[in-house]
C-alpha positions in Angstrom: 0.0 -0.1 0.0 1.4 3.4 -1.0 2.8 5.4 2.0 0.4 8.3 0.9 -2.4 6.1 2.0 -1.2 5.4 5.5 -3.2 6.9 8.3 -1.4 9.2 10.8 -1.2 6.6 13.3 1.6 4.9 11.3 3.6 8.0 10.7 6.4 6.5 13.1 6.5 3.4 10.9 6.7 5.5 7.8 9.5 7.6 9.1 11.4 4.4 10.0 11.0 3.1 6.7 11.8 6.0 4.6 14.3 7.8 6.8 15.5 5.4 9.3 13.7 7.5 11.9 12.9 4.6 14.3 16.7 4.6 15.0 16.4 8.3 15.8 13.5 7.6 18.0 15.0 4.8 19.9 18.3 6.5 20.3 16.6 9.8 21.6 14.5 8.0 24.1 17.4 5.8 25.2 19.8 8.8 25.6 17.3 10.6 27.8 16.3 7.6 29.9 19.8 6.5 30.5 21.7 9.8 30.6 19.0 12.2 31.9 17.7 9.8 34.6 21.5 9.5 35.8 21.5 5.7 35.0 24.8 6.4 33.0 26.4 6.7 36.5 25.8 3.1 37.3 26.1 1.9 33.8 28.6 4.0 32.1 29.7 1.6 29.3 26.1 1.1 28.2 25.6 4.9 28.1 28.5 5.5 25.9 27.2 2.8 23.5 23.9 4.6 23.5 25.4 8.0 22.7 27.5 6.3 19.8 24.2 4.7 18.6 22.6 8.3 18.8 25.3 9.8 16.5 25.1 7.0 14.2 21.5 7.1 14.0 21.4 10.8 13.4 24.2 11.1 10.8 22.7 8.0 8.8 19.5 9.9 8.3 19.3 11.3 5.0 17.3 14.1 6.0 19.5 15.1 8.6 22.6 15.0 6.2 20.8 17.3 3.7 20.4 20.0 6.2 22.4 19.3 9.4 22.3 22.9 10.8 18.5 22.9 10.6 18.5 20.2 13.4 21.7 21.0 15.1 20.8 24.8 15.3 23.8 27.1 14.5 23.0 29.2 17.5 23.2 26.3 19.9 26.4 25.1 18.3 28.1 28.5 18.5 26.9 28.9 22.1 28.4 25.6 23.0 31.7 26.4 21.4 31.8 29.8 23.1 31.2 28.1 26.6 33.8 25.5 25.9 36.5 28.1 24.8 35.9 30.3 27.9 36.3 27.2 30.1 39.5 26.1 28.2 41.0 29.4 28.2 40.7 29.8 31.8 42.3 26.4 32.3 45.7 27.9 30.9 45.7 30.7 33.4 44.1 28.9 36.3 45.2 25.0 36.1 42.9 22.7 37.8 41.9 19.1 37.3 41.4 18.5 33.7 38.5 16.2 34.4 36.6 19.3 35.5 36.5 20.7 32.1 35.8 17.5 30.5 32.5 17.6 32.4 31.5 21.0 30.8 32.6 19.3 27.2 30.6 16.2 27.9 27.5 18.1 29.1 27.7 20.5 26.1 27.8 17.6 23.6 25.0 15.8 25.2 22.8 19.0 25.2 23.5 19.6 21.5 23.1 16.0 20.6 19.8 15.6 22.4 18.4 18.8 21.0 19.3 17.7 17.6 18.0 14.2 17.6 14.7 15.2 19.3 14.3 18.1 16.8 14.8 15.6 14.0 12.2 13.3 15.2 9.5 15.7 16.1 10.2 17.7 12.8 9.3 14.7 10.7 6.4 13.3 12.8 4.9 16.6 13.5 3.7 17.9 16.9 0.1 17.2 16.1 0.5 13.4 15.9 -1.3 12.0 19.0 0.6 8.9 19.1 3.8 10.8 18.8 2.9 13.1 21.6 1.9 9.9 23.8 5.4 8.5 23.1 7.0 11.7 24.4 4.7 11.8 27.4 5.4 8.1 28.4 9.2 9.0 28.0 9.2 11.7 30.3 6.8 9.7 33.0 9.5 7.0 32.9 12.4 9.3 33.4 10.8 10.6 36.4 9.8 7.0 37.4 13.7 6.3 37.1 14.5 9.2 39.3 12.3 7.9 41.9 13.7 4.5 41.6 17.1 6.0 42.2 16.0 7.9 45.3 14.4 4.8 46.9 17.4 2.6 46.2 19.4 5.2 48.0 16.8 5.3 50.9 17.1 1.5 51.1 20.8 1.6 51.0 21.4 -0.2 47.7 22.6 3.0 46.0 25.2 5.5 47.6 26.4 7.8 44.9 27.4 10.8 47.4 29.2 8.4 49.8 27.1 9.2 52.9 28.3 7.8 56.1 26.0 5.9 58.5 25.8 9.0 60.7 24.4 11.0 57.9 21.7 8.3 57.1 20.7 7.9 60.7 20.5 11.6 61.3 16.9 11.6 60.0 14.8 9.0 58.2 14.6 11.3 55.2 18.2 12.3 54.4 17.5 14.1 51.2 18.1 11.1 48.8 19.0 12.3 45.2 19.3 8.8 43.7 21.7 9.0 40.7 22.1 12.7 41.5 22.6 15.3 44.1 19.2 16.2 45.4 19.0 19.5 44.1 19.9 18.3 40.5 17.5 15.3 40.9 14.7 17.8 41.6 15.9 20.1 38.6 15.8 17.2 36.3 12.1 16.1 37.5 10.9 19.5 37.0 12.3 19.5 33.3 10.5 16.1 32.7 7.5 17.4 34.2 7.7 20.4 31.8 7.8 18.0 28.7 4.7 16.3 29.7 3.1 20.0 30.4 4.0 21.2 27.1 3.4 18.0 25.0 0.0 17.6 26.6 -0.9 21.3 25.1 -1.0 22.7 28.6 -4.4 21.1 28.9 -5.5 19.0 32.0 -5.1 15.3 31.6 -4.5 12.4 33.8 -1.0 11.8 32.3 -0.3 15.6 33.3 -1.5 15.0 36.8 0.5 11.9 37.1 3.6 13.9 36.0 2.7 16.4 38.5 2.5 13.9 41.4 5.9 12.0 40.3 7.6 15.4 40.2 6.1 16.5 43.6 7.3 13.1 45.2 10.8 13.6 43.7 11.3 17.1 44.9 9.8 16.3 48.5 12.2 13.5 48.9 15.0 15.7 47.7 13.7 18.7 49.7 15.1 21.2 47.3 13.5 24.5 48.4 13.7 26.1 45.0 12.2 23.1 43.3 9.3 22.8 45.8 8.5 26.4 45.7 8.4 26.6 41.8 6.5 23.3 41.5 3.8 24.6 44.0 3.5 27.5 42.2 3.2 26.2 38.6 1.1 23.2 39.8 -1.3 25.4 41.4 -1.7 27.5 38.3 -2.5 24.4 36.4 -4.7 22.8 38.6 -6.8 26.1 39.2 -7.3 26.2 35.4 -9.1 22.8 35.2 -11.9 21.8 37.6 -11.7 18.2 36.7 -8.0 18.0 37.3 -8.3 19.9 40.5 -10.8 17.3 42.0 -8.8 14.5 40.7 -5.7 15.9 42.2 -7.5 16.5 45.6 -8.6 12.8 45.9 -5.2 11.6 44.8 -3.4 13.8 47.3 -5.8 12.2 50.1 -5.3 8.8 48.9 -1.4 9.5 49.1 -1.5 10.9 52.6 -3.7 7.8 53.7 -1.1 5.3 52.1 2.1 7.2 53.2 0.8 8.2 56.3 3.6 8.9 58.8 6.3 9.1 56.0 4.2 11.9 54.5 3.9 13.8 57.5 7.6 13.4 58.3 8.6 14.6 54.8 6.4 17.7 55.0 7.7 18.5 58.4 11.1 18.2 57.2 10.6 20.3 54.0 8.7 22.9 56.1 11.8 23.0 58.4 14.2 23.8 55.4 11.9 26.7 54.5 11.9 28.0 58.1 15.6 27.9 58.0 18.2 25.3 59.1 22.0 25.1 59.1 22.1 24.6 55.4 20.6 28.2 55.0 23.2 29.7 57.2 25.9 28.0 55.4 24.5 29.1 52.0 24.4 32.7 53.2 28.0 32.5 54.4 29.0 31.1 51.0 27.3 33.8 49.2 29.0 36.3 51.3 32.3 34.6 50.5 31.6 34.5 46.9 30.9 38.3 46.7 34.1 39.0 48.6 36.1 36.7 45.9 34.6 38.8 43.3 35.7 42.0 44.7 39.2 40.4 44.9 39.3 39.7 41.3 36.5 41.6 39.6 37.5 41.6 35.9 39.3 38.2 35.1 38.1 36.1 38.0 39.8 33.3 40.2 39.5 30.3 38.0 37.1 27.6 37.7 35.6 26.1 41.1 37.4 28.7 43.2 34.9 28.8 46.1 34.9 25.0 46.1 38.7 24.9 46.2 38.8 27.2 49.2 35.9 25.8 51.3 34.9 22.3 49.8 31.5 23.8 48.9 30.0 26.1 46.2 27.8 29.2 46.6 24.8 27.1 45.0 24.3 30.0 42.6 25.4 29.7 39.0 25.6 33.6 38.5 27.7 34.2 41.5 30.0 31.2 40.6 30.6 32.5 37.1 31.5 35.8 38.4 33.8 34.4 40.9 35.4 31.9 38.5 35.5 34.2 35.3 35.3 37.7 36.4 33.4 40.3 34.6 34.7 39.8 31.3 34.1 35.8 31.3 30.8 36.4 32.8 29.7 38.5 29.8 31.2 35.6 27.5 29.2 33.0 29.3 26.1 35.0 29.5 26.2 35.4 25.6 26.9 31.6 25.2 23.8 31.1 27.5 21.5 33.2 25.3 22.8 31.3 22.2 22.1 28.0 23.7 18.7 28.5 25.5 16.9 31.4 23.9 14.4 32.0 22.6 12.2 29.9 24.8 8.8 30.2 26.6 8.3 31.6 30.1 7.3 28.2 31.2 10.5 26.6 29.9 12.7 29.3 31.6 10.7 28.9 34.9 10.8 25.1 35.2 13.8 24.0 33.3 16.4 26.9 33.7 15.7 28.9 37.0 16.1 26.0 39.6 19.4 24.9 38.5 20.9 28.4 37.3 19.9 30.3 40.4 19.9 27.8 43.0 22.5 25.3 42.1 26.1 25.5 40.8 26.5 22.9 38.1 24.1 24.0 35.4 26.6 24.0 32.6 28.6 20.8 33.6 25.8 18.2 34.3 25.4 15.9 31.3 22.0 14.7 32.7 20.4 18.0 33.0 21.5 19.2 29.5 20.2 15.9 27.8 16.8 16.5 29.3 17.1 20.3 28.6 17.8 19.6 25.0 14.7 17.4 24.8 12.5 20.1 26.4 13.9 22.9 24.4 13.3 20.9 21.1 9.7 20.4 22.0 9.2 24.0 23.5 10.2 25.4 20.0 8.1 23.0 18.2 5.2 24.1 20.1 6.0 27.7 19.7 6.1 27.1 15.9 2.7 25.2 15.9 1.1 28.2 17.9 2.5 30.7 15.5 1.6 28.6 12.6 -2.1 28.8 13.5 
């Protein structure tokens, strides 16, 4: 039967047969789930193979080879190159462990590849295809589930990426498990996966959107990231308030969760509330921010070198903007800011609010985390496809 007679529900098969798109789809999902969730930390060899497979799938596609910069986005490539040049330039004047700069290179490549391969898949299938949208939603939901698996594995003692001592674990029942990541990064990635579901569902209320909201809420509550909890509460409230059916469903789902979780839920809320009221980590962060500002004053124009505060104190300021000013000074900060604009703008306000702010303003490893950049690459390609669809109406 000619391809022109195929229904929309077989678009993915048509894509696979004519353009080897099935390989791109499999590679994109595998890359997001293995690297985005953090599984690559446990199974690094498998993830390397997936990245190689993703490159092979992309470059074997005739449509991609015909116009590679249509999918790679020249602005994003230039932004990544500028970012890498800034980091490598500072490595000459402020020598540090070379592996720190390799993490930035790895994250940049992961983000660029993820954006390109998802743009290629969405570009052919079309954002209106219901089955394609379902596949994207299920991919994001599975990513959230994997984040939760990692957190519970850490809670149960099967996973210890951070090398916590027994005293740290016994200090409280919930010791902010991050699973495959540090707690703040796990929460930031959860918000990005949630954004994917939100954007693909066309911002309308649905059971799958509610499920994504619940999964993201559990991840952020377990991580006890104040920024992520606050952002999710604000954004989730906005979504639920616009849809009565979704609000009712969410209400009963919350009651069911409280009944099932019982004491655990109360303990989670109590500890999360305690972090908002102020704890030792709040005081530590305030002192680190003050220290960061002082180091900026010491070298305002060219900075002090990459991870300077961490080298001095063993911790960071948990603010990417302050970190970049400390590390690179005013000149380097302007270059990094320009690279940021090339990499992530234009984008919707929802994308910036959910995917950028949590890790850019309230963390310190926005540019050098491959997992975050991989999921952001997926989210940005979907956000821009959605924006193009809205403009075309």
